[in-house]
TORKOL-520917 format. One line per 4 residues: their letters; for each residue x, y, z of N, C-alpha, C, O, CB. Coordinates in nm, 2 decimals, always signed. Each point is the difference from the previous one (the first is absolute). Glycine has a CB too. Layout:
<lolums>
A = X,Y,Z,X,Y,Z,X,Y,Z,X,Y,Z,X,Y,Z | ...
</lolums>
This chain:
<lolums>
MTAS = +11.46,+11.66,+14.33,+0.15,+0.04,+0.00,+0.09,-0.12,-0.02,-0.02,-0.10,+0.07,-0.03,+0.30,+0.08 | +0.14,-0.20,-0.24,+0.09,-0.11,-0.02,+0.13,+0.02,+0.06,+0.03,+0.11,+0.04,-0.14,-0.16,-0.25 | +0.20,-0.04,+0.22,+0.14,+0.01,+0.05,+0.08,+0.10,-0.07,+0.08,+0.07,+0.06,-0.09,-0.30,+0.01 | -0.02,+0.24,-0.21,+0.09,+0.09,-0.06,-0.05,+0.15,+0.02,+0.08,+0.09,-0.03,-0.03,-0.27,-0.14
DDPV = -0.17,+0.20,+0.22,-0.03,+0.14,+0.02,+0.03,+0.04,+0.14,+0.04,+0.12,+0.02,-0.21,-0.14,-0.18 | +0.17,-0.06,+0.26,+0.04,+0.04,+0.14,+0.14,-0.04,+0.04,+0.04,-0.12,-0.02,-0.28,+0.09,+0.08 | +0.32,+0.12,-0.02,+0.13,-0.04,+0.04,+0.02,-0.09,+0.11,+0.10,-0.07,+0.01,-0.05,+0.28,-0.09 | -0.16,-0.20,+0.18,+0.01,-0.09,+0.11,-0.03,-0.15,-0.04,+0.07,-0.09,+0.04,-0.14,+0.28,+0.11
LRRR = -0.02,-0.20,-0.24,-0.04,-0.13,-0.05,+0.11,-0.06,-0.09,+0.02,-0.12,-0.01,-0.27,+0.18,+0.02 | +0.32,+0.03,-0.08,+0.11,-0.05,-0.08,+0.12,-0.05,+0.09,+0.06,-0.10,-0.03,-0.13,+0.27,-0.17 | +0.09,-0.09,+0.30,+0.12,-0.04,+0.10,-0.04,-0.13,+0.07,+0.09,-0.08,+0.03,-0.03,+0.34,+0.01 | -0.19,-0.28,+0.00,-0.04,-0.12,+0.06,+0.01,-0.11,-0.09,+0.03,-0.11,+0.05,-0.18,+0.23,+0.09
AQMA = +0.12,-0.11,-0.26,+0.02,-0.11,-0.10,+0.14,-0.04,-0.01,+0.04,-0.11,-0.02,-0.23,+0.20,-0.11 | +0.28,+0.01,+0.13,+0.15,-0.02,+0.00,+0.04,-0.09,+0.13,+0.08,-0.09,-0.01,-0.05,+0.33,-0.12 | -0.08,-0.19,+0.23,+0.04,-0.07,+0.13,-0.06,-0.14,+0.00,+0.07,-0.09,+0.05,-0.08,+0.31,+0.08 | -0.10,-0.24,-0.19,-0.06,-0.14,-0.02,+0.09,-0.09,-0.08,+0.03,-0.12,+0.03,-0.27,+0.22,-0.02
KLAE = +0.29,-0.04,-0.12,+0.09,-0.07,-0.09,+0.13,-0.03,+0.07,+0.05,-0.11,-0.01,-0.16,+0.21,-0.20 | +0.16,-0.01,+0.29,+0.12,-0.02,+0.09,-0.02,-0.10,+0.10,+0.09,-0.08,+0.02,-0.03,+0.30,-0.05 | -0.17,-0.23,+0.09,-0.03,-0.10,+0.11,+0.00,-0.14,-0.07,+0.05,-0.09,+0.05,-0.19,+0.27,+0.08 | +0.07,-0.18,-0.24,+0.00,-0.14,-0.07,+0.13,-0.04,-0.05,+0.03,-0.12,+0.01,-0.26,+0.17,-0.09
AGQR = +0.31,+0.03,+0.03,+0.14,-0.03,-0.04,+0.08,-0.05,+0.13,+0.06,-0.10,+0.00,-0.07,+0.27,-0.20 | +0.00,-0.09,+0.31,+0.06,-0.04,+0.12,-0.04,-0.13,+0.06,+0.08,-0.07,+0.07,-0.06,+0.30,-0.04 | -0.14,-0.26,-0.05,-0.05,-0.13,+0.04,+0.05,-0.11,-0.08,+0.04,-0.10,+0.05,-0.24,+0.20,+0.03 | +0.20,-0.08,-0.20,+0.06,-0.11,-0.09,+0.14,-0.02,+0.03,+0.04,-0.12,+0.00,-0.19,+0.19,-0.19
VGYL = +0.24,+0.03,+0.20,+0.13,-0.01,+0.03,+0.03,-0.07,+0.14,+0.08,-0.09,+0.01,-0.05,+0.30,-0.15 | -0.11,-0.17,+0.24,+0.00,-0.05,+0.13,-0.03,-0.14,+0.00,+0.08,-0.08,+0.06,-0.13,+0.28,+0.03 | -0.05,-0.24,-0.16,-0.04,-0.15,+0.01,+0.10,-0.08,-0.08,+0.02,-0.11,+0.03,-0.26,+0.17,-0.01 | +0.30,+0.00,-0.12,+0.10,-0.07,-0.08,+0.13,-0.02,+0.09,+0.06,-0.10,+0.00,-0.15,+0.19,-0.23
CLLV = +0.12,+0.01,+0.30,+0.11,-0.02,+0.09,-0.02,-0.12,+0.10,+0.08,-0.08,+0.03,-0.03,+0.33,-0.05 | -0.18,-0.24,+0.07,-0.03,-0.11,+0.10,+0.01,-0.14,-0.07,+0.07,-0.09,+0.05,-0.24,+0.24,+0.08 | +0.11,-0.16,-0.25,+0.02,-0.12,-0.07,+0.15,-0.05,-0.02,+0.03,-0.11,+0.02,-0.23,+0.18,-0.13 | +0.29,+0.03,+0.08,+0.14,-0.03,-0.02,+0.05,-0.05,+0.13,+0.08,-0.10,+0.00,-0.06,+0.27,-0.17
AVVA = -0.06,-0.11,+0.29,+0.05,-0.04,+0.13,-0.05,-0.14,+0.03,+0.08,-0.09,+0.04,-0.08,+0.32,+0.03 | -0.12,-0.26,-0.09,-0.06,-0.14,+0.04,+0.07,-0.10,-0.09,+0.04,-0.11,+0.05,-0.28,+0.20,+0.02 | +0.26,-0.06,-0.21,+0.06,-0.10,-0.08,+0.15,-0.02,+0.05,+0.05,-0.12,+0.01,-0.20,+0.18,-0.21 | +0.21,+0.05,+0.23,+0.15,-0.01,+0.04,+0.00,-0.08,+0.13,+0.09,-0.08,+0.02,-0.02,+0.30,-0.13
FFVG = -0.17,-0.20,+0.20,+0.01,-0.08,+0.12,-0.01,-0.14,-0.01,+0.06,-0.08,+0.07,-0.14,+0.26,+0.03 | -0.01,-0.23,-0.20,-0.01,-0.14,-0.02,+0.11,-0.06,-0.08,+0.03,-0.12,+0.01,-0.26,+0.14,+0.01 | +0.28,+0.06,-0.12,+0.13,-0.05,-0.06,+0.11,-0.01,+0.09,+0.08,-0.09,-0.01,-0.16,+0.19,-0.18 | +0.09,+0.00,+0.28,+0.10,+0.00,+0.10,-0.02,-0.12,+0.10,+0.10,-0.04,+0.06,-0.07,+0.29,-0.09
LAAG = -0.15,-0.29,+0.06,-0.02,-0.11,+0.08,+0.05,-0.12,-0.05,+0.06,-0.08,+0.08,-0.25,+0.19,-0.01 | +0.18,-0.12,-0.20,+0.05,-0.13,-0.07,+0.15,+0.01,-0.03,+0.07,-0.11,+0.00,-0.29,+0.07,-0.10 | +0.28,+0.16,+0.06,+0.13,+0.02,-0.05,+0.10,+0.05,+0.11,+0.12,-0.01,-0.02,-0.22,+0.04,-0.21 | +0.05,+0.02,+0.33,+0.08,+0.07,+0.10,-0.01,+0.15,-0.01,-0.01,+0.06,-0.11,+0.17,-0.24,+0.10
YGTW = -0.16,+0.24,+0.12,-0.03,+0.15,+0.01,+0.13,+0.08,-0.01,-0.01,+0.12,+0.03,-0.20,-0.15,+0.11 | +0.32,-0.02,-0.18,+0.12,+0.08,-0.02,-0.01,+0.09,-0.11,+0.04,+0.12,+0.02,+0.08,-0.29,+0.07 | -0.18,+0.14,-0.20,-0.03,+0.09,-0.11,-0.14,+0.06,+0.01,-0.02,+0.12,-0.03,+0.17,-0.26,-0.12 | -0.25,+0.06,+0.19,-0.14,+0.04,+0.00,-0.05,+0.08,+0.11,-0.10,+0.06,-0.01,+0.06,-0.25,-0.12
GPVV = +0.11,+0.19,+0.24,-0.04,+0.08,+0.12,+0.00,+0.14,-0.02,-0.10,+0.07,+0.04,+0.19,-0.24,+0.08 | +0.01,+0.24,-0.18,-0.01,+0.14,-0.03,-0.11,+0.03,-0.11,-0.06,+0.11,+0.01,+0.31,-0.09,+0.05 | -0.28,-0.10,-0.14,-0.11,+0.02,-0.09,-0.13,+0.00,+0.07,-0.09,+0.08,-0.03,+0.22,-0.19,-0.15 | -0.15,+0.03,+0.27,-0.12,+0.00,+0.09,-0.01,+0.13,+0.07,-0.10,+0.07,+0.00,+0.12,-0.33,+0.03
IVGL = +0.09,+0.31,+0.03,+0.00,+0.12,+0.09,-0.03,+0.12,-0.10,-0.08,+0.08,+0.03,+0.25,-0.19,+0.14 | -0.10,+0.12,-0.28,-0.02,+0.11,-0.09,-0.15,+0.00,-0.05,-0.06,+0.11,-0.01,+0.31,-0.11,-0.05 | -0.30,-0.12,+0.03,-0.14,+0.00,-0.05,-0.09,+0.04,+0.11,-0.10,+0.07,-0.03,+0.16,-0.25,-0.12 | -0.04,+0.14,+0.27,-0.10,+0.04,+0.10,+0.02,+0.15,+0.04,-0.11,+0.06,+0.03,+0.11,-0.29,+0.06
VACT = +0.12,+0.29,-0.09,+0.02,+0.14,+0.02,-0.08,+0.08,-0.11,-0.07,+0.09,+0.02,+0.31,-0.14,+0.09 | -0.20,+0.01,-0.23,-0.07,+0.07,-0.12,-0.14,-0.01,+0.01,-0.07,+0.10,-0.03,+0.26,-0.15,-0.10 | -0.25,-0.07,+0.16,-0.14,-0.02,+0.02,-0.06,+0.10,+0.11,-0.10,+0.07,-0.03,+0.13,-0.32,-0.04 | +0.03,+0.26,+0.18,-0.04,+0.08,+0.11,+0.00,+0.15,-0.05,-0.09,+0.08,+0.03,+0.19,-0.25,+0.13
ATLA = +0.01,+0.21,-0.23,+0.02,+0.14,-0.03,-0.10,+0.04,-0.11,-0.03,+0.12,-0.02,+0.28,-0.13,+0.08 | -0.30,-0.08,-0.14,-0.08,+0.04,-0.11,-0.15,-0.03,+0.03,-0.09,+0.08,-0.03,+0.28,-0.13,-0.13 | -0.22,-0.07,+0.21,-0.13,-0.04,+0.02,-0.08,+0.07,+0.11,-0.12,+0.03,-0.03,+0.20,-0.25,-0.06 | -0.03,+0.25,+0.19,-0.07,+0.06,+0.11,-0.05,+0.14,-0.04,-0.12,+0.03,+0.02,+0.26,-0.15,+0.14
PAIV = -0.05,+0.21,-0.21,-0.04,+0.13,-0.04,-0.10,-0.01,-0.12,-0.09,+0.09,-0.01,+0.31,+0.01,+0.09 | -0.21,-0.19,-0.16,-0.09,-0.02,-0.12,-0.14,-0.03,+0.05,-0.10,+0.04,-0.05,+0.30,-0.12,-0.10 | -0.21,-0.01,+0.26,-0.13,-0.05,+0.04,-0.07,+0.12,+0.07,-0.11,+0.03,-0.03,+0.19,-0.27,+0.05 | -0.01,+0.31,+0.06,-0.04,+0.13,+0.07,-0.06,+0.10,-0.10,-0.11,+0.05,+0.01,+0.28,-0.09,+0.16
LGYA = -0.09,+0.06,-0.27,-0.03,+0.09,-0.11,-0.13,-0.04,-0.07,-0.09,+0.09,-0.03,+0.33,-0.04,+0.01 | -0.25,-0.18,-0.01,-0.12,-0.05,-0.06,-0.13,+0.02,+0.08,-0.10,+0.03,-0.06,+0.26,-0.19,-0.05 | -0.14,+0.13,+0.23,-0.11,+0.02,+0.10,-0.04,+0.15,+0.00,-0.12,+0.03,+0.01,+0.19,-0.23,+0.13 | +0.03,+0.28,-0.13,-0.03,+0.15,+0.00,-0.08,+0.05,-0.13,-0.09,+0.07,+0.01,+0.31,-0.03,+0.13
VKAA = -0.18,-0.09,-0.25,-0.07,+0.03,-0.12,-0.14,-0.05,-0.01,-0.09,+0.08,-0.04,+0.31,-0.08,-0.07 | -0.24,-0.11,+0.16,-0.13,-0.07,+0.00,-0.09,+0.08,+0.11,-0.12,+0.02,-0.03,+0.22,-0.26,-0.03 | -0.04,+0.28,+0.16,-0.08,+0.08,+0.10,-0.04,+0.13,-0.05,-0.12,+0.03,+0.02,+0.24,-0.14,+0.15 | -0.03,+0.19,-0.25,-0.03,+0.12,-0.05,-0.11,-0.02,-0.11,-0.09,+0.09,-0.01,+0.33,+0.00,+0.07
DRED = -0.24,-0.19,-0.14,-0.10,-0.03,-0.10,-0.14,-0.02,+0.07,-0.10,+0.05,-0.05,+0.29,-0.15,-0.09 | -0.19,+0.02,+0.25,-0.11,-0.02,+0.07,-0.06,+0.12,+0.07,-0.13,+0.02,+0.01,+0.21,-0.24,+0.01 | +0.01,+0.31,+0.03,-0.05,+0.12,+0.06,-0.07,+0.09,-0.10,-0.10,+0.06,+0.03,+0.29,-0.08,+0.13 | -0.13,+0.03,-0.28,-0.05,+0.08,-0.11,-0.14,-0.05,-0.05,-0.09,+0.07,-0.03,+0.32,-0.02,-0.04
RDRR = -0.23,-0.19,+0.07,-0.14,-0.06,-0.03,-0.10,+0.04,+0.10,-0.11,+0.04,-0.04,+0.22,-0.23,-0.08 | -0.08,+0.17,+0.24,-0.09,+0.03,+0.11,-0.04,+0.14,+0.00,-0.12,+0.03,+0.03,+0.22,-0.21,+0.11 | -0.01,+0.27,-0.17,-0.04,+0.14,+0.00,-0.09,+0.04,-0.11,-0.09,+0.08,+0.02,+0.30,-0.03,+0.08 | -0.18,-0.11,-0.22,-0.09,+0.02,-0.12,-0.14,-0.05,+0.02,-0.10,+0.05,-0.04,+0.30,-0.06,-0.11
ASGR = -0.20,-0.11,+0.22,-0.14,-0.07,+0.03,-0.08,+0.09,+0.10,-0.12,+0.01,+0.00,+0.21,-0.25,-0.04 | -0.01,+0.30,+0.14,-0.08,+0.07,+0.10,-0.03,+0.15,-0.05,-0.07,+0.07,+0.07,+0.18,-0.22,+0.11 | -0.06,+0.19,-0.29,-0.01,+0.13,-0.05,+0.08,+0.12,+0.07,-0.03,+0.12,-0.02,-0.19,-0.21,-0.04 | +0.32,+0.04,+0.13,+0.09,+0.10,+0.07,+0.11,+0.07,-0.10,+0.06,+0.10,+0.04,-0.09,-0.24,+0.17
M = +0.04,+0.08,-0.32,+0.11,+0.04,-0.09,-0.05,+0.09,-0.10,+0.07,+0.05,-0.09,+0.05,-0.25,+0.13
</lolums>
């Protein structure tokens, strides 16, 4: 059975893509916050302080749910593999 045949597998593939995109955006926001922190360290935090804060908030809002969703997708795949291997499916 392929992902195109089964609506559950199709939805799981969509969630995996969403988790991957969320992780990329979250890590990018973290990178922006870290770079802004070090630029602010050298140039002053008057301008760069808010960039650090916004970057960290955006990172937290996107990265944490994306990581949890990614683990959920992997756990569901592992459960399906285990069920197929034991013949319960």
